[in-house]
N, C-alpha and C positions, 0 to 999 in steps of 0.2 A: 509385554510382561518383563519385569526386571528379574534377572537371574542372580540368585544369592552367590556371593563369592565363596568358593570352597576353601576350607582350611584343612591342614593335615589331620587335625584332631576331631573333625566332624565325621565320624565313621560309623559303620555298622560292623559288628564282629564277623570275621571270616570263619571263625571256629568258636566253639563254646568257651566261655570264660574258664571252665574247669580244665580244659585241655591246654590252655595257654600258660606259658611261664612268663611271669612279669619280673624282669631283672631289676635289681635295685641299682641305684646310682653308682655305687662302688663297683658292682659287677660290670656295668657298662664302662666305667673308667679303666678297670683292670684289662678288659678285652681291648680297649682302644690303645692303652699303653703297650700291650703286647704287640699289637699290629704296628705301632710306631717304633717298637724296640726301645721304649723308655721305661723308667721306673715310674710307678703309679704316683708316687709322691711328687714327681716333677711336673705332673699335669696340673697346671693352674687353671681353675675354672674361668678366670678372667682373660686367659690367652685366647686369641682368635684362631680360627681354623687355619688361616694362613701362617700365623706364627708357629703353630704346631707342625706345619708341613703336611697338613691334610689336603691332598689334591683330590681331584674328582675320582680317580681310581680308588684311592684309599677310602673315600667316603662311600662309594658304591659297594666296596667289599665289606665295610663295616655295617652298612644298612642290610646287605644280603645276609650277613652273619646273624644279625638280630632277627630278621625275618624267619630264617631257618630255625633258630633256637627257640623263638617265642611263638612260632606258628601264626604269624601275622603277615600281611602284605601291604607295604606302603605304596601309595600312589606317587610314583617318582616325579610326575609332572608337577604335582602340588608341592611335594617335599623339596624338589630342586629349586623352586622359587624362594624357599626360605634359606637355602644353603649358599650363603655368600661368603667370600673369604674373610670378611670382617665380623662374621658371626662368632660370638664368644662360645667357648667350649660349654659353658653352663647352659646356654640356650640350645645347643645341639643335643646335649644329654636330655634336656627337657623334652625336645621334640621326639626323641627315641622313646623315652619313658612314657610320654602321653600316648604315643601310638600303640605301644605294647599293652598298656593298661586298658585302652578302649577297644582294641581289636584290630580292624583292618583300616588301611588308608586308601581303600578303593574310592576313586573319584565318582564312579557311577553308582555306588552302593547306597 
């Protein structure tokens, strides 16, 4: 039997849609800019995670912040496979936004 490859956005909600907050892209950028101690306007969506100085600790803290605020839980094993240093900021924001709009990133859900 072939097992379907899991992706971070193939999820089942951990909590009801009504109780989740779905941040907009600008909110995510503002929170990330604050974490990096940068002005939001200086965050170019074409910049890579590496160019922005987003190391694994900052990424983990950012994901944890989104999980707490939006009442979702990302499957870090699946998400980590997508988070490479050359990932553009736009793709990172897309991953976070898709996860919060769909619910949970639980691998087993």
